[in-house]
C-alpha positions as CSV (number, residue, x, y, z in Angstrom):
1,T,96.9,52.8,-22.2
2,S,98.8,53.1,-19.0
3,G,98.5,52.5,-15.5
4,V,96.4,49.1,-15.2
5,F,97.3,46.6,-12.7
6,A,96.9,42.6,-13.8
7,A,93.3,42.5,-12.9
8,G,92.1,45.4,-14.6
9,A,95.0,44.7,-17.3
10,I,92.7,41.6,-18.6
11,T,89.4,43.4,-18.6
12,A,91.1,46.9,-20.4
13,T,92.4,44.3,-23.2
14,V,89.0,45.0,-25.0
15,I,90.7,48.6,-25.9
16,A,93.4,47.1,-27.5
17,D,91.2,44.6,-29.4
18,K,89.1,47.6,-30.6
19,L,92.2,49.4,-31.7
20,K,93.5,46.8,-33.7
21,E,89.8,46.1,-35.5
22,L,90.4,49.5,-36.7
23,G,94.0,49.0,-38.1
24,H,96.1,50.6,-34.9
25,E,99.1,48.8,-33.1
26,V,98.9,48.8,-30.0
27,T,101.9,49.3,-27.1
28,F,100.0,48.7,-23.7
29,Q,101.6,50.5,-20.8
30,S,101.1,48.3,-17.6
31,H,102.9,47.5,-14.3
32,A,105.2,44.7,-15.2
33,S,103.2,42.0,-13.1
34,A,100.9,42.4,-15.9
35,H,102.8,41.8,-18.6
36,P,102.7,37.7,-18.8
37,I,99.3,38.2,-19.2
38,L,99.3,40.9,-21.8
39,R,101.7,38.9,-23.9
40,R,98.7,36.3,-24.5
41,V,96.5,38.9,-25.4
42,P,96.9,39.3,-29.5
43,A,96.0,42.5,-30.3
44,V,98.7,43.9,-27.9
45,G,101.8,44.5,-30.0
46,Q,104.0,44.9,-27.3
47,E,104.0,46.1,-23.8
48,S,106.2,48.4,-21.3
49,E,106.2,50.2,-18.0
50,P,104.1,53.4,-17.7
51,G,106.0,56.6,-17.9
52,G,105.8,57.3,-21.6
53,Y,103.2,59.6,-23.3
54,T,99.6,57.4,-24.3
55,H,97.4,58.2,-26.7
56,I,94.7,56.5,-24.3
57,D,95.4,56.8,-20.3
58,L,92.9,54.2,-18.5
59,D,94.9,55.0,-15.1
60,G,92.0,56.0,-12.5
61,A,89.3,55.2,-15.2
62,Y,87.7,52.9,-12.4
63,E,89.0,54.1,-8.9
64,T,87.7,57.6,-9.9
65,N,84.3,56.8,-11.5
66,V,81.5,57.9,-9.4
67,D,79.5,55.2,-11.1
68,R,81.8,52.4,-10.7
69,R,79.6,50.4,-8.6
70,R,76.7,50.1,-11.1
71,L,78.8,50.3,-14.4
72,H,80.6,47.5,-16.0
73,F,84.0,47.7,-16.7
74,N,83.9,48.1,-20.2
75,D,81.5,51.0,-20.2
76,M,84.4,52.9,-17.8
77,W,87.4,51.4,-20.3
78,F,85.1,52.3,-23.3
79,A,84.0,56.0,-21.7
80,R,87.7,57.1,-20.9
81,A,89.2,55.5,-24.1
82,N,86.5,57.5,-26.2
83,Q,87.3,60.6,-24.2
84,N,90.8,60.3,-24.8
85,L,90.6,59.4,-29.0
86,H,88.0,62.5,-29.5
87,N,91.2,64.8,-29.8
88,Y,92.2,62.6,-32.8
89,G,88.7,62.4,-34.4
90,L,88.3,58.5,-33.4
91,S,85.7,56.6,-31.1
92,L,85.5,53.0,-30.7
93,G,82.3,53.1,-30.5
94,V,80.2,51.4,-27.7
95,P,81.4,48.4,-25.6
96,V,79.1,45.6,-27.6
97,N,80.6,42.4,-27.6
98,A,84.1,43.3,-26.1
99,R,85.2,40.7,-24.1
100,P,89.2,39.9,-23.0
101,R,90.7,37.2,-24.9
102,L,94.0,35.3,-23.8
103,V,95.5,33.3,-26.0
104,L,97.6,30.1,-25.2
105,S,99.4,28.0,-27.6
106,A,98.3,24.2,-28.2
107,G,102.0,22.8,-26.4
108,E,101.1,25.3,-23.5
109,K,97.4,23.4,-23.1
110,A,98.6,20.3,-23.5
111,I,101.8,20.4,-20.8
112,A,99.0,21.7,-18.2
113,R,96.1,19.2,-19.2
114,A,99.0,16.4,-18.6
115,K,100.0,18.0,-15.1
116,F,96.3,17.4,-14.3
117,S,95.4,14.3,-16.4
118,D,95.6,12.1,-12.9
119,Y,93.3,13.7,-11.3
120,P,89.3,13.5,-11.2
121,K,87.2,15.7,-13.4
122,P,85.8,18.4,-12.7
123,W,88.7,20.5,-12.0
124,V,87.8,22.9,-9.6
125,F,90.6,25.6,-8.8
126,I,90.3,27.9,-5.5
127,C,92.3,30.9,-4.9
128,P,91.6,31.7,-1.4
129,A,92.5,35.1,-0.9
130,S,94.2,38.2,-2.8
131,Q,97.5,38.9,-2.4
132,Y,97.0,42.6,-1.9
133,Y,93.7,43.1,-0.2
134,N,93.7,41.1,3.0
135,V,89.9,41.7,3.6
136,R,89.5,40.1,0.5
137,S,90.0,36.4,1.7
138,V,87.9,33.4,3.0
139,P,89.6,31.1,6.1
140,N,91.0,27.8,5.3
141,G,88.3,26.1,7.3
142,V,85.5,27.1,4.8
143,W,87.5,26.1,1.6
144,E,88.1,22.8,3.7
145,A,84.2,22.2,4.3
146,A,83.5,23.1,0.8
147,A,86.1,20.9,-0.8
148,K,84.1,17.9,1.0
149,R,81.3,18.9,-1.2
150,I,82.9,19.6,-4.4
151,N,82.8,16.6,-6.8
152,G,85.7,16.1,-8.9
153,T,89.5,17.5,-7.6
154,C,90.0,20.9,-5.8
155,F,93.3,22.6,-6.6
156,W,94.9,25.4,-4.3
157,L,96.0,28.4,-5.8
158,G,96.7,30.1,-2.4
159,L,100.1,31.5,-1.2
160,F,100.0,29.2,2.0
161,P,99.7,25.7,2.2
162,A,96.4,24.1,1.2
163,P,93.7,22.9,3.7
164,P,93.4,19.2,3.6
165,G,91.4,17.7,1.1
166,I,92.7,20.5,-1.3
167,V,96.1,19.5,-3.9
168,D,98.2,22.5,-3.3
169,L,99.9,23.5,-6.5
170,Q,102.1,26.2,-4.9
171,V,101.6,28.0,-7.7
172,R,103.9,31.3,-8.0
173,Q,103.7,32.3,-11.3
174,L,101.5,34.4,-13.1
175,S,102.3,32.6,-16.4
176,T,102.1,29.3,-14.7
177,L,98.7,30.2,-13.3
178,L,97.3,31.5,-16.4
179,T,98.3,28.3,-18.4
180,W,96.8,26.0,-15.6
181,L,93.5,28.1,-15.2
182,S,93.3,27.1,-18.7
183,C,92.2,23.7,-17.8
184,A,90.1,24.9,-15.1
185,D,85.9,23.7,-15.2
186,L,85.6,26.1,-13.0
187,L,87.5,28.9,-10.8
188,I,86.1,29.9,-7.3
189,T,88.0,33.0,-6.2
190,V,87.7,36.2,-4.0
191,D,88.2,39.9,-5.5
192,T,91.1,40.0,-7.3
193,G,92.4,36.7,-5.9
194,P,94.3,35.5,-9.3
């Protein structure tokens, strides 16, 4: 596959899963920012930057789909993949029971749980804004007010300082974010936030 950014890469890994189920090796071409995610997808054999030939090209499958506001990502990924695979006499079928799966090692999970073990549960993670789309954000005052009403501990995943009452994790690496989110009881986020 090619041309899928981090958020899209997670959802597009359902195609890698189906290909692996059919006995195919998968090289996933994506922007390097998505590689920490792709390394945790069991069906992906290797990841690389876009630029080489692809059997399945998902680039634009969402952005150019006129029905994108009413279709699930899986519908769009499978339609494009099946269209590309038709030339090879292959089909992935329909997107039944297709869901992204990321796997962390037991060691990674243990380290993450130890980081949060002194905080009361539930552990609620807040991702207040999209790094790339400034219209996808919620003002800090709203998060501060919300945190006062949330039981447990609120953790901040923002790229700017947390409001009072929220533990600022100062996360700057996607691989760290993935590990920490594996401990979350709840993630509250804006579109494309993580």
